[in-house]
C-alpha positions as CSV (number, residue, x, y, z in Angstrom):
1,M,-1.3,11.9,-0.2
2,S,2.3,12.5,1.0
3,S,3.5,16.0,1.1
4,D,7.0,14.8,0.8
5,D,7.7,16.7,-2.4
6,P,8.2,20.2,-1.1
7,T,9.1,22.9,-3.6
8,T,9.7,26.1,-1.7
9,A,12.8,26.5,0.3
10,E,13.0,28.6,3.5
11,Q,15.9,30.0,5.5
12,P,17.5,27.8,8.2
13,T,16.2,28.5,11.7
14,P,18.1,28.4,15.0
15,R,19.3,25.0,16.2
16,G,16.5,22.8,17.4
17,R,13.6,24.8,16.1
18,T,11.6,24.6,12.9
19,H,10.0,27.3,10.8
20,R,6.6,26.4,9.3
21,R,4.4,28.1,6.7
22,S,0.8,27.5,7.4
23,R,-1.1,25.4,4.9
24,T,-4.7,24.3,5.0
25,R,-6.4,21.5,3.2
26,R,-10.1,20.7,3.5
27,R,-11.9,17.7,2.2
28,I,-15.4,16.6,1.3
29,V,-16.8,13.2,0.3
30,A,-20.3,12.2,-0.7
31,G,-22.9,12.3,2.0
32,T,-22.8,14.3,5.2
33,V,-19.6,14.4,7.3
34,A,-21.5,14.1,10.5
35,A,-23.1,10.9,9.4
36,L,-19.8,9.4,8.4
37,L,-18.1,10.4,11.6
38,A,-20.9,8.7,13.5
39,G,-19.3,5.4,12.6
40,A,-21.6,2.4,12.6
41,G,-24.5,4.0,14.5
42,A,-25.3,2.2,17.7
43,G,-22.2,0.0,17.2
44,A,-19.9,3.0,17.4
45,L,-17.5,3.3,20.4
46,A,-19.0,5.5,23.1
47,L,-16.7,6.0,26.1
48,S,-18.0,7.1,29.5
49,A,-16.4,7.9,32.8
50,G,-18.5,5.4,34.6
51,A,-17.5,1.8,35.3
52,A,-18.2,-0.5,32.4
53,P,-19.8,-3.9,32.5
54,T,-17.8,-7.0,31.7
55,V,-17.1,-7.3,28.0
56,A,-17.7,-10.7,26.4
57,V,-15.1,-11.8,23.9
58,T,-15.4,-14.9,21.7
59,V,-12.5,-16.5,19.9
60,N,-13.3,-19.0,17.2
61,A,-9.9,-20.6,16.6
62,G,-11.4,-23.0,14.1
63,T,-12.3,-20.2,11.6
64,S,-9.3,-19.0,9.6
65,L,-9.1,-15.5,8.2
66,G,-5.9,-16.4,6.3
67,T,-2.2,-16.4,7.1
68,V,-0.1,-13.4,8.1
69,P,1.9,-12.5,5.0
70,S,5.6,-12.1,5.1
71,T,5.2,-8.4,4.0
72,G,2.3,-7.7,6.3
73,V,3.9,-5.2,8.7
74,G,5.4,-2.4,6.6
75,L,6.8,1.2,7.0
76,N,7.4,4.1,4.7
77,T,10.9,5.6,4.2
78,A,11.8,8.5,2.0
79,V,14.9,9.8,0.1
80,Y,14.7,13.2,1.8
81,D,15.1,11.6,5.2
82,A,18.8,12.1,5.9
83,Y,18.6,9.6,8.8
84,M,16.6,7.0,7.0
85,N,19.6,4.6,7.0
86,D,20.7,5.3,10.6
87,A,21.8,2.1,12.3
88,K,19.7,2.8,15.4
89,A,16.6,3.2,13.3
90,A,17.3,-0.1,11.6
91,T,17.7,-1.8,14.9
92,L,14.4,-0.4,16.2
93,M,12.5,-1.3,13.0
94,K,13.8,-4.9,13.1
95,A,12.7,-5.2,16.8
96,A,9.3,-3.9,15.8
97,G,8.8,-6.7,13.3
98,V,8.8,-4.5,10.3
99,R,9.1,-6.8,7.3
100,Q,8.5,-4.4,4.4
101,L,10.0,-1.0,3.6
102,R,8.5,1.4,1.0
103,F,10.9,3.5,-1.1
104,P,11.6,6.2,-2.3
105,G,8.7,8.0,-0.5
106,G,5.2,9.2,-1.3
107,S,4.8,12.1,-3.8
108,V,8.5,12.4,-4.1
109,A,8.5,9.1,-5.9
110,D,6.9,10.7,-9.0
111,A,9.8,13.1,-9.2
112,Y,12.7,10.8,-8.2
113,H,15.3,9.6,-10.7
114,W,17.0,6.6,-9.2
115,K,20.1,6.5,-11.5
116,T,21.1,10.1,-10.6
117,H,19.6,10.2,-7.2
118,T,17.9,13.5,-8.1
119,V,14.4,14.9,-7.8
120,T,12.5,16.8,-10.5
121,G,10.8,20.0,-9.5
122,G,12.8,21.6,-6.7
123,S,12.6,18.9,-4.0
124,W,15.6,17.2,-2.5
125,A,17.2,13.8,-2.0
126,A,19.5,13.6,1.0
127,P,23.0,12.2,0.5
128,G,23.3,8.5,1.3
129,T,19.6,7.8,0.8
130,D,20.0,6.3,-2.8
131,F,18.6,2.9,-3.7
132,D,21.7,0.9,-2.8
133,H,21.9,2.5,0.7
134,F,18.2,1.9,1.1
135,M,18.6,-1.8,0.2
136,A,21.4,-2.1,2.7
137,T,19.0,-0.9,5.4
138,A,16.3,-3.2,4.2
139,K,18.7,-6.1,4.6
140,R,19.7,-5.1,8.1
141,V,16.0,-4.8,9.1
142,G,15.1,-8.1,7.4
143,A,12.5,-6.3,5.3
144,Q,11.4,-6.8,1.8
145,P,11.3,-3.6,-0.4
146,I,8.3,-2.2,-2.2
147,I,9.4,0.3,-4.8
148,T,7.3,3.2,-6.3
149,A,8.5,3.7,-9.9
150,N,8.5,7.3,-11.2
151,Y,5.4,7.8,-13.2
152,G,5.1,11.5,-13.0
153,S,8.4,12.5,-14.6
154,G,9.8,9.1,-15.5
155,T,9.4,6.7,-18.4
156,P,8.7,2.9,-18.8
157,Q,12.3,2.5,-19.8
158,E,13.6,4.2,-16.7
159,A,11.5,1.9,-14.6
160,A,12.7,-1.2,-16.6
161,D,16.3,-0.1,-16.1
162,W,15.6,0.0,-12.4
163,V,14.2,-3.5,-12.4
164,K,17.3,-4.7,-14.3
165,Y,19.7,-3.0,-11.9
166,A,17.8,-4.3,-8.8
167,N,17.1,-7.9,-9.9
168,V,19.5,-8.8,-12.7
169,D,22.6,-6.8,-11.9
170,K,22.4,-6.7,-8.1
171,H,20.2,-9.7,-7.4
172,Y,18.2,-7.8,-4.8
173,G,15.0,-9.7,-5.7
174,V,12.6,-6.7,-5.5
175,K,9.2,-8.2,-6.1
176,Y,6.6,-5.4,-5.7
177,W,6.6,-2.3,-7.9
178,E,4.0,0.5,-7.7
179,I,3.5,2.6,-10.8
180,G,3.3,6.1,-9.4
181,N,1.9,7.5,-6.1
182,E,-1.6,9.0,-5.8
183,V,-1.5,9.8,-9.5
184,S,-5.0,11.2,-9.5
185,G,-3.6,14.2,-7.6
186,N,-2.0,15.4,-10.8
187,G,-4.5,18.2,-11.3
188,Y,-6.9,16.3,-13.5
189,Y,-9.7,16.7,-11.0
190,G,-8.8,20.2,-10.0
191,S,-6.3,19.7,-7.2
192,K,-2.6,19.1,-7.9
193,W,0.0,17.8,-5.4
194,E,1.5,15.1,-7.6
195,V,4.1,15.6,-10.3
196,D,2.8,14.5,-13.6
197,N,4.5,15.7,-16.8
198,H,2.2,13.8,-19.2
199,A,0.2,16.1,-21.5
200,D,-2.8,13.9,-20.9
201,K,-3.5,13.4,-17.2
202,S,-6.7,11.4,-17.5
203,P,-7.2,8.0,-15.9
204,R,-7.4,6.5,-19.4
205,E,-3.9,7.8,-20.2
206,Y,-2.6,6.5,-16.8
207,A,-4.0,3.0,-17.5
208,K,-2.5,3.0,-21.0
209,N,0.9,4.0,-19.7
210,L,0.6,1.6,-16.8
211,L,0.4,-1.2,-19.3
212,A,3.5,0.1,-21.0
213,Y,5.4,0.2,-17.7
214,A,4.3,-3.4,-16.9
215,K,5.3,-4.7,-20.3
216,A,8.8,-3.1,-20.2
217,M,9.5,-4.1,-16.6
218,K,8.3,-7.7,-17.0
219,A,10.4,-8.0,-20.1
220,V,13.4,-7.6,-17.8
221,D,12.1,-9.8,-15.0
222,P,8.8,-11.7,-15.5
223,T,8.5,-12.4,-11.8
224,V,8.0,-8.8,-10.7
225,K,4.5,-7.8,-9.5
226,I,3.1,-4.5,-10.9
227,G,0.6,-2.4,-8.9
228,A,-1.9,0.2,-10.1
229,V,-2.9,3.3,-8.1
230,L,-6.5,3.5,-7.0
231,N,-8.4,6.1,-5.1
232,T,-9.7,5.1,-1.7
233,P,-13.4,4.2,-2.0
234,G,-15.4,7.0,-0.5
235,S,-12.5,9.5,-0.5
236,W,-12.2,12.4,-2.9
237,P,-11.8,12.1,-5.9
238,D,-13.4,8.6,-5.8
239,G,-16.7,8.8,-7.8
240,V,-15.8,12.0,-9.5
241,K,-16.1,12.1,-13.3
242,A,-14.2,14.8,-15.2
243,A,-15.8,16.5,-18.2
244,G,-15.9,14.1,-21.1
245,D,-15.2,10.9,-19.0
246,D,-17.6,8.0,-18.9
247,A,-16.5,6.9,-15.4
248,D,-14.4,7.9,-12.4
249,W,-10.7,7.0,-11.9
250,N,-11.0,3.5,-10.4
251,H,-13.5,2.2,-12.9
252,T,-11.6,3.7,-15.8
253,V,-8.2,2.4,-14.8
254,L,-9.4,-1.1,-13.9
255,S,-11.6,-1.4,-17.0
256,I,-8.4,-1.1,-19.1
257,A,-5.6,-2.6,-16.9
258,A,-7.2,-5.0,-14.4
259,K,-6.3,-8.1,-16.4
260,S,-2.7,-7.1,-16.7
261,I,-1.8,-6.0,-13.1
262,D,-0.8,-8.0,-10.0
263,F,-2.0,-5.7,-7.2
264,V,-3.8,-2.5,-6.6
265,I,-2.7,0.3,-4.2
266,V,-4.9,2.0,-1.7
267,H,-3.9,4.7,0.8
268,W,-6.1,4.9,4.0
269,Y,-6.1,7.9,6.3
270,P,-9.4,8.0,8.3
271,G,-8.4,11.0,10.4
272,G,-10.7,11.8,13.3
273,S,-11.9,15.0,15.0
274,S,-11.7,13.1,18.3
275,T,-10.0,10.1,19.7
276,V,-13.3,8.3,19.6
277,N,-13.6,9.0,15.9
278,L,-10.1,7.7,15.3
279,L,-10.5,4.6,17.4
280,N,-13.9,3.8,15.7
281,S,-12.4,4.0,12.2
282,P,-10.8,0.5,11.8
283,A,-14.3,-0.9,11.9
284,R,-14.9,0.6,8.5
285,I,-11.9,-1.2,6.9
286,A,-14.0,-4.3,6.0
287,G,-16.3,-2.2,4.0
288,T,-13.5,-0.4,2.2
289,A,-11.7,-3.6,1.4
290,S,-15.0,-5.1,0.1
291,A,-15.5,-2.2,-2.2
292,V,-11.9,-2.6,-3.6
293,R,-12.3,-6.3,-4.0
294,S,-15.7,-5.8,-5.8
295,L,-13.9,-3.5,-8.3
296,I,-11.3,-6.1,-9.0
297,N,-13.8,-8.8,-9.4
298,T,-15.8,-6.7,-11.8
299,Y,-12.9,-6.0,-14.2
300,A,-10.2,-8.7,-13.8
301,G,-12.3,-11.7,-14.7
302,P,-10.7,-15.0,-14.0
303,H,-7.5,-13.1,-13.0
304,A,-9.3,-11.4,-10.1
305,A,-8.3,-14.0,-7.5
306,S,-4.7,-13.4,-8.1
307,V,-4.9,-9.5,-7.9
308,K,-3.8,-8.5,-4.4
309,I,-4.5,-5.3,-2.4
310,A,-1.6,-3.3,-0.9
311,I,-2.1,-0.5,1.7
312,T,1.0,1.4,1.0
313,E,0.2,4.4,3.2
314,T,-1.8,4.6,6.4
315,S,-1.6,6.3,9.8
316,S,-3.5,8.5,12.2
317,A,-2.5,11.6,10.3
318,D,-5.2,14.2,10.0
319,S,-6.5,13.2,13.4
320,V,-6.2,14.6,16.9
321,A,-3.6,12.0,17.9
322,Q,-0.4,11.1,16.2
323,T,2.2,10.4,18.9
324,S,-0.1,9.9,22.0
325,Q,-1.7,6.7,23.2
326,A,-4.8,6.8,21.0
327,A,-2.6,6.6,18.0
328,A,-0.8,3.6,19.5
329,L,-4.1,1.8,20.0
330,F,-5.2,2.7,16.5
331,A,-2.0,1.2,14.9
332,P,-2.2,-2.5,15.6
333,D,-6.0,-2.4,15.2
334,T,-5.5,-1.0,11.7
335,Y,-2.8,-3.4,10.7
336,M,-4.8,-6.4,11.8
337,N,-8.2,-5.3,10.3
338,W,-6.5,-4.9,6.9
339,L,-4.6,-8.2,7.1
340,E,-7.7,-10.0,8.2
341,Q,-9.3,-8.7,4.9
342,G,-6.6,-10.4,2.9
343,V,-4.3,-7.5,2.0
344,V,-0.7,-8.4,1.1
345,S,0.9,-5.5,3.1
346,V,0.2,-2.5,5.3
347,D,2.8,0.3,5.3
348,W,2.6,2.9,8.0
349,W,3.5,6.6,7.3
350,D,6.4,7.2,8.3
351,L,9.8,6.4,9.8
352,H,10.7,10.1,10.5
353,N,8.6,13.2,10.0
354,G,9.0,16.1,12.4
355,P,6.8,17.9,14.9
356,G,3.7,19.9,14.1
357,K,1.8,22.1,16.5
358,P,1.9,20.2,19.9
359,T,-1.4,19.6,21.6
360,T,-2.6,17.8,24.7
361,V,-4.7,14.6,24.2
362,N,-6.1,12.8,27.2
363,G,-3.4,14.3,29.4
364,E,-0.5,13.5,27.1
365,T,1.5,15.8,24.9
366,D,0.9,14.9,21.3
367,Y,3.7,16.3,19.1
368,Q,1.6,15.9,15.9
369,D,4.6,14.1,14.4
370,G,3.8,11.5,11.7
371,G,7.0,9.6,12.3
372,V,7.2,6.6,14.6
373,L,10.7,7.7,15.8
374,S,11.3,11.2,17.2
375,V,13.7,13.6,15.4
376,G,14.2,15.7,18.5
377,G,12.6,18.7,16.9
378,C,10.9,21.7,18.6
379,S,7.7,23.5,17.7
380,G,5.9,26.3,19.4
381,G,8.3,26.1,22.3
382,T,7.7,22.4,22.9
383,C,10.5,20.0,22.1
384,E,10.3,16.3,21.4
385,P,12.3,13.7,23.2
386,A,15.8,12.8,22.0
387,R,16.2,11.8,18.4
388,E,15.3,8.2,17.6
389,T,13.1,7.9,20.7
390,P,10.2,5.7,19.9
391,F,6.8,7.4,20.0
392,S,3.7,5.5,21.3
393,T,2.8,4.6,17.7
394,Y,6.1,2.7,17.4
395,W,5.1,0.6,20.5
396,G,1.7,0.1,19.1
397,I,3.2,-1.4,15.9
398,R,5.8,-3.4,17.9
399,S,2.9,-4.9,20.0
400,L,2.1,-6.9,16.9
401,T,5.3,-9.0,17.5
402,S,3.6,-10.5,20.5
403,L,0.5,-11.4,18.5
404,A,1.7,-12.8,15.2
405,Q,4.6,-13.8,13.0
406,P,4.6,-14.3,9.2
407,G,2.9,-17.6,8.4
408,D,0.7,-17.7,11.5
409,T,-3.0,-18.1,11.0
410,M,-5.4,-15.3,11.8
411,V,-8.7,-16.5,13.3
412,K,-12.1,-15.1,13.9
413,A,-12.6,-13.2,17.1
414,S,-15.4,-10.8,18.2
415,S,-16.1,-8.4,21.1
416,A,-19.6,-7.7,22.4
417,N,-18.6,-4.0,23.0
418,P,-16.6,-1.9,20.6
419,S,-14.8,-0.3,23.5
420,V,-12.6,-3.4,23.4
421,A,-11.2,-4.6,20.1
422,V,-9.9,-8.1,19.7
423,H,-7.7,-10.0,17.2
424,A,-6.5,-13.6,17.5
425,V,-3.8,-15.6,15.8
426,R,-3.0,-19.3,15.9
427,S,0.8,-19.6,16.0
428,S,2.8,-22.2,14.2
429,N,3.8,-23.9,17.5
430,G,0.2,-24.6,18.4
431,G,-0.4,-21.6,20.7
432,L,-3.1,-19.1,20.5
433,N,-2.4,-15.4,20.9
434,V,-5.3,-12.9,21.6
435,M,-4.8,-9.2,21.4
436,L,-7.2,-7.1,23.5
437,I,-7.3,-3.3,23.0
438,N,-9.1,-1.2,25.7
439,K,-10.1,2.0,24.1
440,N,-11.4,3.7,27.3
441,P,-8.9,6.3,28.5
442,Q,-10.2,6.4,32.1
443,N,-11.3,3.0,33.1
444,A,-10.0,-0.6,33.2
445,A,-12.1,-3.1,31.3
446,Q,-13.2,-6.4,32.7
447,V,-13.2,-9.0,29.9
448,S,-14.6,-12.6,29.9
449,L,-13.3,-14.8,27.1
450,S,-14.7,-18.0,25.6
451,Y,-13.2,-20.2,22.9
452,R,-14.3,-22.4,20.1
453,G,-11.9,-24.8,18.4
454,Y,-9.3,-24.4,21.1
455,T,-8.9,-25.4,24.7
456,P,-6.4,-23.2,26.6
457,A,-4.3,-24.6,29.4
458,P,-5.7,-23.7,32.9
459,G,-4.1,-21.3,35.3
460,T,-2.5,-17.9,34.8
461,V,-1.3,-16.8,31.4
462,R,1.6,-14.8,30.0
463,T,0.7,-11.4,28.8
464,V,2.5,-8.7,26.8
465,S,1.2,-5.2,27.3
466,Y,1.6,-1.6,26.3
467,T,0.0,1.0,28.6
468,K,-0.4,4.7,28.5
469,G,2.9,6.5,29.1
470,G,4.9,3.3,28.7
471,T,8.4,3.2,27.3
472,A,8.4,-0.6,26.6
473,L,6.3,-3.6,26.1
474,T,5.9,-5.3,29.5
475,T,5.5,-9.0,30.1
476,A,3.7,-10.4,33.1
477,T,1.8,-13.5,34.2
478,R,-1.7,-12.5,35.3
479,G,-5.3,-13.4,34.8
480,T,-6.5,-16.5,33.0
481,A,-7.5,-17.4,29.5
482,A,-11.2,-16.8,30.6
483,A,-10.9,-13.5,32.5
484,Q,-8.7,-10.5,32.2
485,T,-8.6,-6.9,33.5
486,L,-7.3,-4.5,30.9
487,P,-5.7,-1.2,32.0
488,P,-7.2,2.0,30.6
489,Y,-6.0,2.8,27.1
490,S,-3.9,-0.3,26.7
491,I,-2.9,-3.1,24.4
492,T,-2.7,-6.6,26.1
493,T,-1.9,-9.8,24.3
494,L,-2.6,-13.1,25.9
495,Q,-0.1,-15.9,24.8
496,L,-2.0,-19.1,25.4
497,K,-0.9,-22.7,25.4
498,P,-3.2,-25.6,24.6
499,S,-4.6,-27.7,27.4
500,S,-2.7,-31.0,28.0
501,A,-6.0,-32.7,27.3
502,G,-5.6,-31.6,23.7
503,T,-7.6,-29.3,21.4
504,R,-10.4,-29.9,19.0
505,T,-9.5,-31.1,15.6
506,D,-11.3,-28.3,13.6
507,T,-8.5,-25.8,14.1
508,P,-6.9,-24.3,11.0
509,S,-3.5,-25.5,9.9
510,P,-1.3,-22.6,8.8
511,A,1.3,-23.2,6.1
512,P,4.8,-23.2,7.5
513,T,6.8,-20.2,6.4
514,P,9.9,-18.4,7.8
515,T,9.0,-16.5,10.9
516,A,10.2,-13.1,11.9
517,A,12.6,-12.6,14.7
518,A,10.8,-12.6,18.1
519,P,11.4,-9.8,20.6
520,V,13.8,-10.6,23.3
521,A,12.7,-10.0,26.9
522,S,15.1,-8.3,29.2
523,A,15.8,-9.3,32.7
524,S,13.4,-6.6,33.9
525,G,10.5,-8.2,32.1
526,T,10.3,-5.5,29.4
527,I,10.8,-5.7,25.7
528,G,12.9,-2.8,24.5
529,T,13.3,0.6,26.2
530,R,13.9,4.2,25.3
531,A,17.5,3.6,26.1
532,Q,17.8,1.8,22.7
533,A,17.0,5.1,21.0
534,S,20.1,7.2,20.9
535,A,20.2,10.6,19.2
536,A,20.6,9.9,15.5
537,G,18.6,11.8,13.0
538,V,17.0,14.8,11.5
539,P,13.4,14.7,10.5
540,V,12.1,15.2,7.1
541,G,8.7,15.4,5.5
542,R,5.2,15.7,6.7
543,P,2.6,13.8,4.6
544,D,-0.4,15.2,2.9
545,R,-3.2,12.7,3.4
546,S,-6.0,11.2,1.5
547,S,-9.1,10.7,3.7
548,T,-11.5,7.8,3.6
549,A,-15.2,7.9,4.1
550,G,-16.1,8.8,7.6
551,G,-13.0,10.2,9.2
552,G,-11.4,13.6,9.9
553,L,-13.4,15.4,7.2
554,A,-14.3,19.0,7.1
555,S,-16.8,20.7,4.7
556,T,-15.5,23.8,3.1
557,G,-18.9,25.4,3.0
558,M,-18.7,25.7,-0.7
559,S,-21.3,23.9,-2.8
560,N,-19.0,22.4,-5.4
561,A,-15.5,23.4,-4.4
562,V,-13.0,22.2,-1.9
563,A,-9.6,23.5,-1.0
564,Y,-6.8,21.1,-0.6
565,S,-3.5,21.6,1.2
566,A,-1.4,20.0,3.8
567,L,1.3,20.7,6.3
568,G,4.7,21.2,4.7
569,G,7.5,18.7,5.0
570,L,10.7,19.3,7.0
571,L,13.8,19.2,5.0
572,A,17.3,18.8,6.4
573,L,19.8,21.1,4.8
574,G,23.4,21.5,5.6
575,A,25.1,19.9,8.6
576,G,24.1,19.3,12.2
577,S,20.5,19.5,13.2
578,V,19.4,22.7,11.4
579,L,16.0,22.1,10.0
580,V,14.3,23.9,7.2
581,L,10.6,23.7,6.6
582,R,9.5,23.2,3.0
583,V,6.0,23.5,1.8
584,R,3.9,23.5,-1.3
585,S,0.7,25.4,-1.5
586,R,-2.4,24.1,-3.3
587,A,-5.1,26.2,-4.9
588,T,-8.8,25.9,-4.5
589,H,-10.3,23.6,-7.1
590,G,-13.7,22.6,-8.3
591,R,-15.0,19.1,-8.3
């Protein structure tokens, strides 16, 4: 859940520093935390300092996992980010292949009134971050918007008016509309972080109102797609039934609305008490996606196949790594695992956020900043790099541009050892790209690759890599299609060409669609540098996070009670680079 709706102002602090009130949130889910964090038992990643044996990787280029959607690689933006529309940020987002931008933020969306550019409940909307300015940035980036309509303090008519303005008056063509953000955090289950002014805060009431929103919005533009908010399977309050209810949130909402919606919304924050936990967590995505799809199939009937899944928030928040290399490795692995499960989009949290309490992770400073671009802030005497400098997570996301473009075909690939993750894509030009992620922070990985349904050309191959401490993607010609040495803690994508002898005929045929702009290699052989990131922004907002089964969870020690809270957001007030921390406390609640 996004703690981007702060409600208590604080005094400005000296230039370049932030003042932070402490806030704690603890989470529990069914089952034991230790068992969940153990991952998949014997299949979980276990890193050792010793030399590892050669890892066997198999790519089955004839088995399609679907095409890369045009909205696949997304990013969150927020109205309280005064530098959301900075030209440098737009340039960096475009270069990273971002093709969807979420607006107007997380929890703030349930308090935001688009016509007046105001926020209910004491939060703040920065000047110049209104809907039209956001759409101008989306156009510069080449990204499609996904809009969260105000459910908490808005009305169906307000949302319908927004659709009319966007698609009838301005011809923006906004296709995807969420109805609210993490609505179950409205206090109905005992914990409140979401604005919800409805007298009845039950899932049944949300579903009923959801239908009213959909009817009003589609009356204006029948082509819009309407999304319903679900709880992440295995994450509180999934499975919880309030007094008097027959079922939990997901079952109740879908039993009423599943046949009338176009997509469902899931937020996925696995967390991780160690980098190993974090890097293991994408392996659980298939199970989570299957659980969501099962719910849809249960309640949507013949309509089920047309109901999509959108991951509108995800990141390594609530883990030990947010700006260091482990988070960079986690990012593309997360995007690809979700896309391979057929989701329509994955939106990372966040463009800008602000530093938390800096830590050291595998020898690197981790600023605990949820943004992909630095804001140049300071915390605990440690200062981030210059504003708009890309963090490692940015380069992890940007690594996807070397692997896939919209319309390409994802194909099946597997690794014999979870210390090396693999994803493969058939490109529209007949090539095959294979991304290899070495999760070992100390040792290089020797990888042997075999192929089915594709015969790579012999000789050395072109690679695009991101390594620990890197400030760019680096291109090289090294190794072969059959054997590669992966640097420690690295992302390496092999860009293979077919053998002149031809390939087998059982390869998938992706549908031709417009492709995203490809990265441009510089004369030095790198793609992008920190020099692109000039000082240009003030951070705003740190997210509260929903957890999923198995990651970053901590028992409160109370039998039936948990305490929720999250770090406060940063809010830019006044001029210059003065930062003000804003927070919202949450009370202990019972399940």
